[in-house]
C-alpha positions, 0 to 999 in steps of 0.5 A, a space after each residue: 500500500 505504501 509502495 503504491 502511494 509513493 509511486 502515485 506521488 512520484 507520478 503526480 510530481 513528474 506530471 506537475 513538473 512537466 506541466 510547469 516546464 510546458 507553462 514557463 517555456 517559450 517557443 518549442 525546442 527545435 527538432 533539427 539543425 535548422 527549419 528555415 521558414 517557407 513564408 510562401 507556404 499555404 500550410 498552416 502549422 504552429 510556426 512555419 513549414 521548412 523550405 528545402 533550399 536555404 542560404 546565408 541570406 535566410 539568417 541575415 537582416 540589416 534592418 536594425 543598423 539604421 535609426 527608424 523614422 519617428 515622425 509619426 503620432 507616437 514619436 517612436 518606431 519599432 523595427 522588428 527582426 523576427 521570423 517574418 524578416 529572418 526566415 532562419 529564426 523559425 523554431 529557434 525561439 528568439 528575435 529582436 527589435 530596434 525601437 527609436 524614439 523622438 524627444 517626447 516619443 512614446 512606445 504606447 502601452 502594449 503587450 507581447 502575448 508570446 514573449 518576455 522582452 528585455 531592452 538594452 539602451 543604445 542612446 538617450 534615456 527612457 522612462 519604462 514600466 510594466 503593470 502587474 495583474 494586481 495593478 501595481 506599476 513597476 517603473 524606472 528611468 534607464 540610460 545608455 548601457 542599462 537594461 530592463 525586463 518586461 515579463 511575458 504578457 504584461 502591459 508595458 511602455 517606454 517614454 523618452 522624456 529627454 531632449 534628444 533622441 533615444 534608441 534601444 535594442 529589444 530581445 524576445 524569447 520567441 521567433 514571433 512575439 506578437 504585439 497588442 497595442 492597448 489603445 489600437 486593439 480596443 479603438 481600431 479593431 475591425 469589426 469595431 468593438 461596440 461603443 456600448 462596451 467601451 463606454 461602460 469599460 472606460 466610464 465615458 460617453 459615446 461621443 468620447 469613444 467615437 472621437 477616439 475611434 476617429 483618431 485611430 481610423 486609417 488615413 484615406 
């Protein structure tokens, strides 16, 4: 009887361990040396199918070398180096981005549903922060050479409150982290999120909701 109990507990602990590993891991481990993404394939899998003929270009991207243009509404620009830009990242579980900020520029509150993010400041300084599920703001000012981590799935932001431009390199533990900008997700979704949902959620009137939606409407 005691032996059966020990065996049962051992099996339970092993199962819980496997569940924990599956829960905290990011992208699945690769099962071959490389699996360069065939971005033109119509086959739908959790990731991309592998293409047959590969070259060094599948593992190369020069897009992070130059600052991005920040003359937009938010005053920031994200240049992604993910599997859609570097097919060789498929199954490798990593990606990067460069984020540039004009003076006063903001990378608006957003989440990455599939990855934790770590930023390294290249130039300037930023006010950064994330919000826990208990609605606690964790924030700090970071400058050149410093890093900050945004946990997977939590709402976070970066703001350049300086008088000069700023830039960071961001690293992710996913080949395609995904980004959901909170404001754009709610006010620019297609089909639109019903006005009555947003008025109740934000405790404002329909007029205010429609005004915000108009600002997120695509330029004609």
